[in-house]
N, C-alpha and C positions, 0 to 999 in steps of 0.2 A: 567496451565491446566493439564499437565501430572501428577503432584503431586496430584491434586484433584481427577483425575480418579483413581489413585492408592489407595488413601484413601477410596474412595467409594467401590472399589473392595475388599479391606481388610475387610470391615465391612459386606460384602455380606454373609459370613457364619453365622455371628451373627444374621442377619435379618432372614435368612432361618431357623435357629434354633428356633427363636421366632415364626415364622409362623408354623413350624411343631409342636411345643409344644402347641400352641393355638388350632390347629385343633385336635390334639390328645386328649387334655383335654376335648374338646367338645364331642368327640366320647366316651370317658370314662364315660360320663354321662349316657350312656346306660349300663344296667346291663349285666353280663356275659351270661345270658340266651338269651338276645336279640342278643348279638354279636355272639353267637354260631350258629345262623341261617346262618351265612356266610359259615360255614364249612359243612352244612347239605344239601345234594341235594335231599334226599328222606326222609321226616319225618316218613314214615312208618317203616323205619329201626330201629327207636328208640322204644324199647319194654318196657321201664319203666324209672323211675327217675334215677336208677343206671347208665343206659347208658348215660344219660345226664351229670351226675356228672363226669363220667369217661372222657367224651369228654372235659368238661370244664377243668379238671385237665391236660389232655393231651396237650391242646393248651395253658395252663397257663393263662386262662381268669379270674381266681380268684386270681392271684398274685397281689401284690401292683402295682399301676399305674406306678411308676418309674421303676420297673423291666420290665414291658411290654414295656414301652417307650425305655428303655435301649436296649432290644432285637431288637426292630424295628430300632432304630437309628444306632445300631451297624451293622445291615444288610445294611442300606442305605450307610454307609461309605465304605462298600465293594462292592457297586453296586447292592445289593439285596434289592429291595423294597417290597418283599413278593409276595405272590400268589394272583391274582385277580380272585375271584370266578365268578364275573359278566362277565369277559372277557374270562375265561377259559384258562388263560395264565399268566406268570409272569408279574408283573406290568410294568417293563421296556420294555418288548416286546410289551405289549398292547399299551403303550404310543408311542413307536417307530413306530408301524404300523399305528397309527391314527394321528400322528403329521403332515404328509404331507397334509392331507385333511384340517386340521384346518389352517395351515399356508397359504395354497393356498386361502382359503376363506377369511382369515383376510387381506392378502395383496391386493387382488382384491377389498375388501370392502373399503380400505383406499383411492383408486383412486377417487371414487365419493365423499367421505367425504372431502378429502383435496382439490381436484381440484374444485369440485362443490361448496363446502362451502366457500372456500376462494375467488374464482373468482366471484361467484354470490354475495357474501358479498361486495366485492369491487365495483361491478357494481351498486348494490343497493345504496351504500353510495354516489357514484359519481352522480347518478341521484336521489338525495334525493327528496322525496315527488312528484315524477313524476309517470306516469303510470307503468313503468317498476319496480320502487321501490315498489309500492303497490302490484303488481302482485307477485313479489318474496317474499315479506313478508307474503302474504296470503298462499303461498305454504310452507313457513317455519313454520308457525303456525300449518298448517295441519300436516306436518311431525313431529313436536315436540309433537303434541297431541296424536299421534297414539302409543299405546303400541306395542312392537315388536311382541308379540305372536298373537295379534289381526290382525295386518297388514299381518303377515306371513300366517295366516290361510286364510285371504281374497285372498292374492296373489295365494296361492295353490289352493283354490277353483275355482277362476276365470280362471287363466292361465293354470291350469292343469285339474281340474275337468270338466270345461265347454269347454274351447277352446282346451285343449290338447297340448299347445305349450311348456310349461316349466315344464318338469317332475322332480320329486324329485330324490334323490340319486346323485351319482357322474358321472355315465356313463350309457348308455343304455346297454342292454344285449349283443348285438353284439359287442359293443366297449369293454366291460369287457372281452369277450373271446379273443379279439385281444391283449389287455394289458397283459393278463395272459399267452399268448402263448410264445413259445421260440423265435419267430422272433422279438418280441418287447422287447427292453431293458429298464428296469425301472431304470433310472439314479438317480432320486430324489424322485419319488413318487408323484410329482406334474404333473398331467396328461397333463396340457397345455404345460408346458416346455418339458416334456418327449416326447409328440407328435411332437413338433417342432424338437427336437434333433433326433427323429427317422424318420423325414420327412413324418410323417403320419398326414396330416392336417384334415382328417376326425375325428380323435380322438380329435384334438384341438377344432374343431367346436362343437363336441358333448359335450366335457367337458365345454365349454363356455355356451352352451345352458342349461346345468344343473345348472350352477352357477349363471345365471342371477337373478333368483327369490330369492335365499338366499342372494345374494349380495345386492339387492335392499332392502330386508327386514332388514338386519342388519345395513345398512348404512343410511337409511332415517332419523332415529332419530338423529344421530350424524351429519349428513349433515346439518340438520336444526339448530342444536346447534352451529356448527362452523360458519354457515352463520350469525346467529344473533350476535355472539361474534365479528366476523370480521366487520360486518356492524357498530356495535356500536363503536368499536375502530377506524375504519376508519373515521367515522363522527367526532369524537373527534380530530383525528390527522389533518384532513383537516381544522380545526379551529385554529391550532397552528400559532404562529407568524412567524415561519420560512417558513411555507407554503405561508402565505400572502406575505412575502418578496420575495420568489422565483417567485410568480406570478407577483409581482410589477416590478421585473427585466425583465419581458417579456419572461420567460421560457415557452415553449410549455406546454399545460395542461397535455399531456401524460407523459412528463418527470417529471413534478411536482407530479403527482399521482403515477405513477408506479416506479419511481426511488427513490423518497424521502418519500412519504407518506406511501406506502404499506409496506416498510421494517420496519418502526417504528410501524405500526399498527399490525404487525404480532407477536410482542413480547408477548402481552397478550394471543394471540391465542396459541402460544407454551406453555404458562403456563397451559392452560386447556387441553393440549394434553395428559398429564398423566391421567387426569380424563376420557378423551375420550377412552384411551386404556383400562382402567378398565371397562368402559361400554361395549366396544366391546367384552372383554373377557366374561362378563356376558351374553351378547347377543348371543355368540356362543353356549352356552348351550341350549338356547331356539330354535335358528334357526336350529342347527344340529338335534335336536329332531323332529322338525316340518317337515323338508325336508329329513329326513332319511339319513343324511350324517354321515358316520362312522369316526367321528373325536374325538378329546379330549373332547369337550363339551358333546357329546352324551355319551361318556365313563364315565364322571363324573356324569352325571344324572343317568345312569344305576347303577353305583356303589353306589350312595346315596340311591336309591330306594331299592336296595337289601342288604343294610347294609354291603357293601363290604368295610370295613374301610381301608385295605391296598391300594385298588384302590383310595379311597377318599384322603388318606394321600399322596400317590405318585402323584396324579394329582394336588393336592393343592400345593405341594412343587414345582412341575414343573412349574405351572402357576406363582407361586410366584417368581421363579428364572427369568422367562421371563419378568415379569412386572418390577422387580427391574432393570434389564438391560435396558429396554425401558425408564424407568424414568431417568436413568443415561444419555442416549442419549438425552433426552429432556433437561436436565440441561446443557449438553455440547453445545447443539444447540443454547443456549442463546448467547454465545460468537460469534458464527458464524453469527447470525443475527445482533447483536449489539456489535461491538468490544469494546465499552465503558465498557461493563460488564466484570469484572474480578472475576472469580470464586475463585481464590486463596485468 
């Protein structure tokens, strides 16, 4: 197990190099005049073609692609990802400021996805073709059929525009003033956790209130996906010979289901967890934009819209690093769920 983890960590730089090269090559498909817009805040300052050519030469936008990539990757190795025009700050600072919002949203979204999807999938399989099974399947089909951006806009319109219950953003104005005051210590940037550590539960409740709508939006699609996978594999597992043998020996049904069947049925669920994480990462871009959450997803969307290629490259590299580590955890979890699996 340890040797496998070490091997995966050793190839991590190679994978990140490939990710950065792929994204950089796509950005290089834009011409130097298009990429120059990243460095121009006021087009009126350009008085002619000569000014444009001088700026292109100044920033090296007409150099061969490998020279431009070499300058950028050289800065990355020293911790300099470049300047993000869309954020008005260095890329590393922009990512560091927005990471807590994204990780807080992602972690809370995993709770309904994993607990709701797995638990309801098991219940649906155990009560196969009964009313509760049909009801759960109907909700799963509805959840799987809704695109995230459509569902998010509906949730925002109904629960904020009409009812005024679940506002966008991360905190209310009064809560933002408290968080930015000298009396409130920002330990992690995660407002729920920091509110608990500061014993300020009004901040905790306000942060939860703002996160309910985006968490529901980003999790409903993958909740339905995990539910369907769990139900399908649970039904197959319950038909196995060892399950029939356990029941024939007189074991209680709860022991048969939750001790023997569930653990084996979860192996395929773990297999699709990597795909789910990729989907959640893509959903963050949409959800953070809809609900005005200042996170990495919104940063990536703004950087792409404004042709801020240092921001796009830095964000893509950062997301790539996180996703590779998560996939490593998924692979390692195989052996935890099923000791028969030997990764070595």
